[in-house]
SERO-4910 file (N, C-alpha, C, O; in steps of 0.05 Angstrom, whole numbers):
BEGIN
 pado doro    nc1    nc2    nc3   cac1   cac2   cac3    cc1    cc2    cc3    oc1    oc2    oc3
  Met    A    408  -1457   -476    421  -1454   -444    423  -1425   -437    440  -1411   -448
  Ala    A    408  -1417   -421    406  -1391   -408    430  -1375   -401    449  -1386   -390
  Ser    A    431  -1355   -405    455  -1339   -400    461  -1336   -370    442  -1332   -355
  Pro    A    488  -1338   -360    488  -1336   -330    483  -1303   -323    491  -1284   -336
  Ile    A    470  -1303   -301    459  -1276   -290    486  -1265   -278    502  -1278   -266
  Ser    A    488  -1239   -284    512  -1219   -273    497  -1205   -248    476  -1191   -248
  Ile    A    515  -1213   -227    507  -1200   -201    532  -1193   -183    551  -1208   -176
  Thr    A    527  -1162   -177    553  -1155   -155    547  -1166   -129    526  -1178   -121
  Leu    A    576  -1158   -113    573  -1169    -91    551  -1154    -78    532  -1168    -71
  Asp    A    550  -1131    -74    528  -1111    -59    502  -1122    -63    484  -1123    -46
  Glu    A    501  -1131    -93    474  -1144    -97    469  -1165    -85    446  -1167    -77
  Val    A    486  -1183    -81    485  -1214    -63    481  -1203    -38    463  -1216    -27
  Lys    A    489  -1184    -22    480  -1176      6    455  -1171      6    441  -1182     23
  Thr    A    446  -1153    -11    424  -1140    -12    400  -1164    -10    384  -1165      8
  Val    A    402  -1183    -33    386  -1207    -32    384  -1220    -10    362  -1227      0
  Val    A    408  -1227      2    408  -1238     28    394  -1233     52    382  -1247     68
  Ala    A    399  -1200     50    383  -1183     75    349  -1190     68    334  -1200     85
  Trp    A    343  -1182     40    312  -1191     37    310  -1217     41    286  -1221     45
  Ala    A    320  -1234     42    313  -1262     43    310  -1265     76    291  -1278     84
  Glu    A    328  -1252     95    329  -1257    122    300  -1241    133    286  -1252    149
  Arg    A    294  -1220    124    267  -1204    132    244  -1220    120    223  -1221    133
  Ala    A    246  -1232     96    221  -1249     86    220  -1274    105    198  -1285    109
  Leu    A    236  -1282    113    237  -1310    137    225  -1299    161    205  -1309    171
  Lys    A    239  -1274    173    226  -1263    191    195  -1260    194    181  -1265    213
  Arg    A    187  -1249    170    158  -1243    171    138  -1263    164    115  -1258    157
  Gly    A    152  -1289    167    140  -1314    161    136  -1333    136    119  -1349    132
  Leu    A    159  -1326    118    158  -1341     96    177  -1366    100    198  -1368    112
  Lys    A    160  -1388     86    180  -1411    100    201  -1422     78    196  -1422     54
  Pro    A    225  -1432     89    245  -1439     73    236  -1448     48    243  -1436     28
  Gln    A    221  -1468     47    215  -1480     28    202  -1467      2    201  -1474    -21
  Glu    A    190  -1443     16    175  -1429     -4    196  -1404    -13    192  -1390    -32
  Leu    A    215  -1403      3    240  -1382     -7    264  -1398    -33    277  -1384    -49
  Gln    A    265  -1419    -32    282  -1430    -43    278  -1429    -75    298  -1429    -90
  Pro    A    250  -1429    -83    246  -1428   -116    249  -1397   -121    250  -1390   -144
  Ser    A    251  -1379   -102    256  -1355   -115    289  -1346   -117    299  -1324   -125
  Ile    A    299  -1368   -108    332  -1362   -108    341  -1381   -135    358  -1375   -151
  Asp    A    328  -1402   -134    335  -1427   -155    325  -1413   -185    339  -1415   -206
  Asp    A    301  -1402   -184    288  -1403   -209    305  -1373   -220    305  -1352   -207
  Pro    A    319  -1376   -243    333  -1353   -256    312  -1330   -262    320  -1307   -257
  Ala    A    289  -1333   -272    272  -1312   -280    260  -1295   -249    256  -1271   -247
  Gln    A    257  -1307   -236    251  -1297   -208    274  -1282   -198    271  -1260   -188
  Leu    A    297  -1292   -199    329  -1278   -189    325  -1256   -206    316  -1236   -195
  Asp    A    329  -1254   -231    325  -1233   -251    303  -1217   -241    309  -1193   -240
  Arg    A    281  -1223   -233    265  -1203   -222    274  -1189   -199    274  -1164   -201
  Ile    A    282  -1199   -179    295  -1189   -157    321  -1173   -163    328  -1155   -149
  Leu    A    333  -1179   -182    353  -1158   -193    344  -1129   -200    350  -1107   -190
  Arg    A    328  -1136   -220    306  -1114   -230    293  -1092   -216    288  -1070   -224
  Tyr    A    289  -1108   -188    276  -1091   -171    298  -1073   -159    295  -1049   -158
  Ile    A    319  -1083   -149    341  -1069   -136    356  -1050   -153    365  -1030   -142
  Arg    A    360  -1054   -182    367  -1038   -196    349  -1019   -205    358  -1002   -222
  Asn    A    325  -1018   -198    303   -998   -203    302   -981   -180    284   -965   -180
  Gly    A    318   -982   -160    310   -969   -143    306   -978   -106    315   -969    -84
  Ala    A    292   -996   -114    288  -1018    -89    275  -1002    -64    288  -1001    -43
  Pro    A    251   -988    -66    245   -970    -51    243   -979    -21    246   -963     -2
  Glu    A    239  -1011    -17    233  -1019      4    258  -1036     20    256  -1047     42
  Met    A    285  -1036      1    306  -1050      9    322  -1038     32    333  -1054     48
  Gln    A    323  -1016     36    334  -1006     56    319  -1008     86    295  -1002     87
  Glu    A    329  -1014    106    318  -1023    129    308   -994    146    322   -987    164
  Phe    A    286   -977    141    281   -951    152    264   -955    180    248   -973    185
  Pro    A    271   -939    194    260   -934    223    231   -937    218    223   -926    197
  Gly    A    210   -950    235    182   -955    230    171   -924    228    179   -904    241
  Ile    A    150   -924    208    131   -895    204    108   -899    212     95   -920    207
  Val    A    100   -880    227     75   -880    241     57   -856    230     68   -834    235
  Phe    A     40   -854    220     17   -831    216     -9   -836    225    -29   -842    212
  Asp    A     -6   -830    259    -32   -836    275    -53   -819    269    -54   -805    249
  Ala    A    -70   -820    289    -96   -803    286    -92   -776    292   -105   -760    279
  Glu    A    -79   -770    307    -74   -736    316    -52   -735    292    -57   -714    279
  Lys    A    -31   -748    282    -17   -736    264    -31   -728    233    -26   -710    217
  Met    A    -50   -750    231    -67   -744    206    -90   -723    207   -102   -713    187
  Cys    A    -94   -716    234   -112   -691    235    -96   -667    224   -106   -650    209
  Arg    A    -73   -666    233    -55   -640    229    -49   -641    197    -51   -621    182
  Ile    A    -42   -666    187    -35   -666    163    -58   -658    142    -54   -642    124
  Leu    A    -85   -672    147   -106   -665    127   -123   -640    138   -141   -630    125
  Asp    A   -117   -632    164   -132   -611    177   -163   -627    174   -180   -619    158
  Lys    A   -167   -647    189   -194   -657    194   -201   -666    224   -182   -668    240
  Thr    A   -225   -670    232   -224   -682    258   -232   -709    256   -252   -717    243
  Ile    A   -215   -724    271   -214   -753    272   -220   -761    298   -213   -747    317
  Arg    A   -232   -782    301   -232   -795    328   -232   -830    325   -251   -845    318
  Ala    A   -203   -835    334   -196   -864    335   -204   -875    361   -204   -861    381
  Asn    A   -210   -900    360   -214   -919    384   -191   -932    389   -182   -947    371
  Gly    A   -178   -930    413   -153   -948    421   -129   -938    415   -131   -920    398
  Pro    A   -102   -944    424    -84   -936    421    -70   -937    391    -83   -948    373
  Cys    A    -48   -926    385    -38   -929    353    -18   -955    360     -7   -959    381
  Pro    A    -16   -968    343      5   -995    343     33   -983    342     38   -960    336
  Thr    A     50   -999    347     76   -996    343     88  -1002    321     87  -1026    315
  Ala    A    101   -987    306    111   -997    275    137  -1009    283    152   -999    299
  Ala    A    142  -1030    271    165  -1042    268    188  -1029    250    181  -1010    236
  Pro    A    212  -1037    251    233  -1028    230    227  -1032    205    229  -1056    200
  Gly    A    221  -1019    185    213  -1024    159    187  -1024    146    181  -1029    122
  Thr    A    170  -1016    168    141  -1016    163    129   -992    161    145   -974    165
  Arg    A    105   -986    156     91   -962    158     58   -969    164     43   -983    152
  Ile    A     55   -954    185     29   -952    197     12   -928    198     22   -908    206
  Val    A     -8   -928    192    -26   -902    177    -55   -903    191    -68   -924    189
  Tyr    A    -65   -885    201    -92   -884    206   -107   -872    182    -97   -854    167
  Cys    A   -133   -885    179   -154   -881    154   -179   -872    167   -184   -883    188
  Asp    A   -192   -858    160   -225   -853    175   -246   -857    159   -269   -849    165
  Gly    A   -243   -871    137   -265   -879    124   -270   -852    102   -292   -846     94
  Trp    A   -249   -841     95   -251   -817     72   -249   -827     47   -238   -849     43
  Thr    A   -259   -815     31   -256   -825     -1   -230   -806    -12   -219   -788      1
  Leu    A   -224   -817    -41   -198   -801    -50   -216   -768    -56   -200   -751    -49
  Gln    A   -233   -760    -63   -245   -733    -62   -239   -723    -35   -225   -703    -36
  Asp    A   -246   -732    -11   -239   -725     17   -209   -714     16   -202   -691     23
  Leu    A   -193   -732      8   -168   -729      9   -153   -705    -10   -136   -688     -6
  Arg    A   -168   -712    -30   -159   -686    -53   -166   -662    -43   -149   -644    -47
  Cys    A   -188   -654    -30   -195   -633    -16   -185   -626     13   -193   -607     26
  Ser    A   -169   -643     20   -155   -638     47   -133   -615     44   -126   -607     22
  Lys    A   -124   -605     67   -102   -591     66    -76   -599     56    -60   -583     48
  Ala    A    -71   -624     57    -48   -637     48    -49   -644     21    -28   -644      7
  Gly    A    -80   -654      9    -86   -657    -22    -86   -635    -29    -75   -638    -51
  Leu    A    -91   -605    -27    -99   -584    -38    -67   -577    -49    -62   -565    -70
  Glu    A    -45   -588    -28    -21   -581    -43     -4   -605    -51     14   -596    -65
  Lys    A     -2   -625    -50      7   -645    -57    -12   -669    -76      0   -689    -84
  Met    A    -38   -667    -81    -47   -679   -101    -59   -661   -126    -68   -638   -125
  Trp    A    -58   -678   -150    -70   -664   -170   -100   -656   -169   -119   -672   -165
  Gln    A   -100   -630   -172   -128   -622   -170   -148   -620   -196   -172   -614   -196
  Asp    A   -133   -626   -218   -158   -627   -237   -162   -656   -243   -167   -661   -267
  Gln    A   -160   -677   -224   -174   -703   -229   -197   -701   -209   -197   -692   -186
  Asp    A   -219   -712   -225   -240   -709   -209   -257   -738   -220   -279   -744   -212
  Trp    A   -244   -753   -237   -260   -777   -246   -271   -800   -225   -289   -816   -228
  Tyr    A   -252   -795   -205   -256   -817   -182   -282   -813   -163   -291   -831   -149
  Asp    A   -293   -785   -166   -317   -777   -141   -336   -796   -151   -348   -808   -132
  Thr    A   -342   -803   -174   -369   -819   -173   -364   -848   -166   -383   -864   -171
  Phe    A   -340   -858   -155   -337   -883   -150   -338   -887   -113   -340   -908   -100
  Ala    A   -334   -860   -104   -335   -857    -79   -324   -883    -64   -338   -897    -50
  Trp    A   -297   -887    -69   -286   -915    -54   -279   -912    -28   -267   -891    -26
  Lys    A   -281   -925     -6   -273   -920     16   -262   -945     32   -267   -966     21
  Ala    A   -248   -947     58   -238   -966     71   -250   -964    100   -258   -943    110
  Glu    A   -251   -986    111   -262   -987    138   -240   -975    152   -216   -980    147
  Pro    A   -251   -958    173   -237   -939    194   -217   -956    207   -222   -980    210
  Gly    A   -197   -945    214   -175   -957    229   -146   -953    221   -139   -936    205
  Tyr    A   -129   -970    233   -103   -970    233    -95   -989    214   -106  -1011    215
  Tyr    A    -74   -982    192    -65  -1000    173    -37  -1004    172    -22   -985    176
  Glu    A    -27  -1026    168     -2  -1033    160      3  -1035    130    -10  -1051    117
  Val    A     23  -1015    116     21  -1010     93     47  -1019     75     68  -1007     78
  Leu    A     44  -1036     59     69  -1039     42     70  -1022     13     57  -1025     -7
  Leu    A     88  -1007     19     91   -990      2    116   -983    -19    128   -962    -17
  Pro    A    121   -998    -35    108  -1021    -45    113  -1051    -38    134  -1057    -26
  Val    A     96  -1069    -44    106  -1097    -36    133  -1101    -50    135  -1093    -73
  Pro    A    157  -1113    -36    184  -1116    -54    179  -1132    -73    160  -1147    -73
  Phe    A    195  -1131    -91    198  -1155   -110    173  -1156   -128    175  -1173   -146
  Ser    A    152  -1142   -127    126  -1146   -142    128  -1130   -167    106  -1127   -178
  Asn    A    145  -1120   -178    152  -1111   -205    154  -1132   -227    162  -1155   -222
  Asn    A    149  -1126   -249    154  -1146   -276    128  -1165   -265    135  -1188   -258
  Met    A    112  -1162   -263     86  -1183   -255     62  -1174   -262     58  -1149   -262
  Thr    A     44  -1189   -267     17  -1183   -277      0  -1182   -248      5  -1198   -229
  Met    A    -19  -1164   -247    -36  -1165   -220    -40  -1197   -207    -35  -1202   -183
  Glu    A    -48  -1214   -225    -49  -1244   -212    -24  -1253   -199    -27  -1267   -179
  Glu    A      1  -1246   -208     14  -1259   -204     32  -1241   -176     44  -1252   -158
  Glu    A     28  -1216   -181     26  -1196   -155     14  -1204   -128     25  -1202   -106
  Val    A    -12  -1214   -134    -22  -1224   -109    -15  -1249   -100    -19  -1254    -76
  Glu    A     -4  -1269   -118      1  -1300   -108     31  -1289    -94     35  -1296    -71
  His    A     49  -1274   -107     68  -1262    -89     66  -1253    -66     82  -1261    -49
  Leu    A     45  -1232    -62     44  -1225    -30     29  -1244    -16     30  -1240      8
  His    A     14  -1263    -24      4  -1283     -4     23  -1300      5     22  -1309     28
  Arg    A     42  -1306    -11     67  -1327     -6     90  -1312     14    102  -1325     32
  Thr    A     93  -1289      8    114  -1274     23    104  -1257     44    119  -1250     62
  Tyr    A     78  -1250     44     68  -1228     67     41  -1240     75     19  -1230     69
  Pro    A     44  -1260     89     11  -1274    100     -2  -1250    115     10  -1234    130
  Gly    A    -30  -1252    108    -44  -1231    120    -55  -1206    108    -77  -1197    112
  Phe    A    -32  -1195     89    -38  -1176     69    -50  -1177     49    -46  -1198     36
  Glu    A    -68  -1158     37    -82  -1158     13    -79  -1134     -5    -70  -1113      4
  Pro    A    -84  -1136    -26    -75  -1115    -46    -93  -1090    -31   -116  -1093    -21
  Ala    A    -79  -1064    -32    -87  -1040    -14   -111  -1028    -23   -110  -1020    -47
  Pro    A   -130  -1025    -14   -148  -1002    -17   -136   -978    -29   -114   -970    -20
  Val    A   -151   -964    -51   -134   -938    -61   -139   -914    -38   -123   -895    -37
  Pro    A   -155   -915    -25   -156   -894      0   -136   -893     16   -124   -873     24
  Val    A   -131   -931     23   -109   -937     42    -84   -922     31    -75   -901     41
  Ala    A    -75   -935     10    -52   -930     -4    -48   -898     -6    -27   -887      2
  Asp    A    -65   -887    -16    -68   -854    -24    -59   -841      8    -39   -828     13
  Thr    A    -73   -847     20    -71   -837     48    -42   -837     59    -32   -817     70
  Ala    A    -28   -864     56      0   -868     65     24   -855     44     47   -850     50
  Leu    A     13   -853     20     34   -838      3     27   -810      7     45   -794      9
  Leu    A      3   -802     10      4   -768     10     17   -755     36     29   -734     38
  Ala    A     12   -772     54     18   -762     85     46   -762     86     57   -742     95
  Glu    A     62   -785     78     89   -786     76    100   -768     54    124   -762     56
  Tyr    A     85   -759     32    103   -741     13     99   -710     26    115   -691     25
  Ala    A     71   -710     40     70   -686     46     86   -676     69     89   -652     73
  Glu    A     98   -697     86    110   -688    110    140   -688    106    155   -674    120
  Thr    A    149   -702     88    180   -705     78    189   -691     55    212   -684     53
  Gly    A    170   -686     36    178   -684     10    192   -696    -11    202   -687    -31
  Lys    A    190   -724     -1    204   -748     -8    184   -766    -25    162   -770    -16
  Asp    A    191   -775    -47    169   -791    -60    178   -824    -51    198   -835    -60
  Pro    A    162   -835    -34    166   -861    -23    169   -882    -45    184   -902    -43
  Leu    A    155   -877    -64    156   -898    -90    183   -895   -108    186   -910   -127
  Ser    A    200   -878   -104    221   -870   -125    217   -870   -151    230   -881   -169
  Gly    A    194   -857   -152    188   -851   -178    174   -874   -191    168   -870   -214
  Asn    A    169   -899   -179    152   -918   -192    126   -921   -188    120   -905   -171
  Ile    A    109   -933   -194     83   -935   -191     69   -958   -180     78   -980   -188
  Ile    A     47   -958   -162     34   -979   -149      7   -987   -158     -7   -968   -166
  Arg    A     -4  -1009   -159    -26  -1019   -163    -42  -1018   -134    -34  -1020   -110
  Cys    A    -62  -1016   -144    -80  -1016   -117   -108  -1040   -123   -111  -1051   -145
  Ala    A   -123  -1043   -103   -146  -1064   -103   -160  -1059   -129   -162  -1075   -148
  Glu    A   -171  -1033   -127   -198  -1025   -146   -193  -1023   -175   -173  -1012   -184
  Gln    A   -210  -1034   -190   -209  -1031   -215   -235  -1011   -230   -258  -1013   -222
  Thr    A   -229   -996   -249   -251   -984   -264   -262   -994   -284   -282   -982   -293
  Arg    A   -255  -1017   -295   -266  -1035   -314   -247  -1066   -312   -227  -1068   -297
  Pro    A   -255  -1084   -324   -241  -1107   -326   -215  -1102   -337   -214  -1090   -359
  Gly    A   -190  -1110   -323   -169  -1109   -339   -154  -1085   -331   -129  -1085   -332
  Phe    A   -168  -1062   -323   -156  -1036   -314   -154  -1026   -291   -174  -1018   -279
  Arg    A   -133  -1024   -281   -128  -1022   -250   -123   -997   -241   -110   -982   -256
  Val    A   -131   -989   -218   -124   -957   -207    -97   -961   -193    -92   -978   -177
  Val    A    -78   -942   -203    -51   -936   -192    -46   -907   -186    -59   -888   -194
  Leu    A    -20   -909   -166    -15   -888   -157      7   -877   -161     23   -896   -163
  Arg    A     21   -853   -164     48   -846   -169     47   -819   -164     27   -805   -164
  Val    A     74   -811   -157     79   -786   -150     91   -770   -184    113   -775   -194
  Leu    A     71   -752   -194     84   -739   -217     79   -713   -218     58   -703   -210
  Asp    A    104   -696   -230    106   -664   -225    100   -658   -199     85   -638   -197
  Gly    A    107   -667   -178    107   -662   -151     80   -665   -136     77   -656   -113
  Arg    A     59   -679   -149     39   -686   -131     29   -715   -134     41   -729   -151
  Val    A     13   -723   -123      1   -756   -128    -14   -753   -147    -29   -733   -145
  Cys    A    -15   -767   -166    -30   -771   -185    -50   -802   -192    -39   -823   -197
  Val    A    -70   -798   -191    -94   -827   -191    -99   -835   -213   -118   -823   -224
  Asn    A    -87   -855   -226    -95   -865   -257   -115   -886   -260   -116   -905   -244
  Cys    A   -129   -884   -279   -149   -906   -277   -153   -921   -297   -174   -933   -302
  His    A   -128   -920   -313   -134   -940   -339   -101   -955   -347    -91   -959   -369
  Trp    A    -89   -962   -319    -67   -982   -321    -70  -1006   -330    -83  -1020   -315
  Gly    A    -62  -1018   -354    -70  -1047   -361    -52  -1066   -344    -33  -1059   -330
  Asp    A    -64  -1094   -347    -50  -1117   -330    -27  -1128   -346    -27  -1151   -354
  Tyr    A    -11  -1111   -351     19  -1119   -363     41  -1112   -344     41  -1092   -330
  Arg    A     64  -1134   -346     90  -1128   -334    109  -1102   -339    116  -1095   -362
  Ser    A    115  -1092   -318    133  -1070   -320    149  -1068   -298    139  -1071   -276
  Gly    A    178  -1063   -302    192  -1053   -277    197  -1032   -258    211  -1028   -238
  His    A    176  -1019   -272    173   -998   -252    140   -997   -242    132   -975   -233
  Val    A    127  -1016   -242     96  -1020   -232     99  -1042   -211    108  -1065   -217
  Phe    A     93  -1036   -191     89  -1051   -163     65  -1057   -152     45  -1046   -162
  Leu    A     62  -1072   -135     33  -1074   -118     37  -1063    -91     57  -1065    -78
  Ala    A     12  -1050    -84     11  -1033    -55     -6  -1056    -39    -21  -1073    -49
  Ala    A      0  -1054    -20     -9  -1078     -3    -16  -1068     27      0  -1053     38
  Ala    A    -43  -1078     41    -45  -1066     66    -57  -1092     85    -67  -1113     77
  Arg    A    -55  -1085    109    -79  -1104    126    -84  -1083    149    -68  -1066    157
  Arg    A   -112  -1088    156   -123  -1074    180   -114  -1087    204   -120  -1110    209
  Ile    A    -96  -1069    224    -91  -1080    249   -106  -1073    278   -103  -1085    299
  Ser    A   -122  -1051    272   -137  -1040    293   -160  -1025    283   -161  -1022    259
  Ser    A   -180  -1015    299   -197   -999    297   -188   -973    311   -202   -954    312
***
């Protein structure tokens, strides 16, 4: 017989708040119930909360529009159309088809990205230009393999996919450069790209700079989450 899970009143309130937001985002009640009934899933939720829960606080919507990205990166950017509005608890960021190398060599990158990392220059990963809504990270996606993270993402946040690393890095770099605070609270985020089978590209803030790691294995960890994004306009 499984041992009972110890949970405080504040943690109960936090789980309820997460469930309410998940329902508002489109999660169906019949999909939410297994997350509450399954002791392993409830334990995963509690681990997430106790590891800092970067997304549990409902912060005001954060927007890094094309004009702001021009200033942060010191780049010329031409965006088509207006910037979308960010709902509470969401991040909107404009990406202009740049690579990780472009970001590293930008104004913010020179200050806030590791400069001795150039292994990714040969990959030249890019994302389609436009505005993206970014989950940094996907709530409760820790203690999962990549496959489990993606299943959790599609079930809880319809329309989102694992974030291309240039999009996730843009959001992470912009917010860290502007606020001086790590949005990941010391945790790590998996991105869509792989360097080879079984090795996922991840991002984190380490020693005051954004670090891009090329060899993170597909194993479960309380400190490893998924980054997700959806392109919402050009």
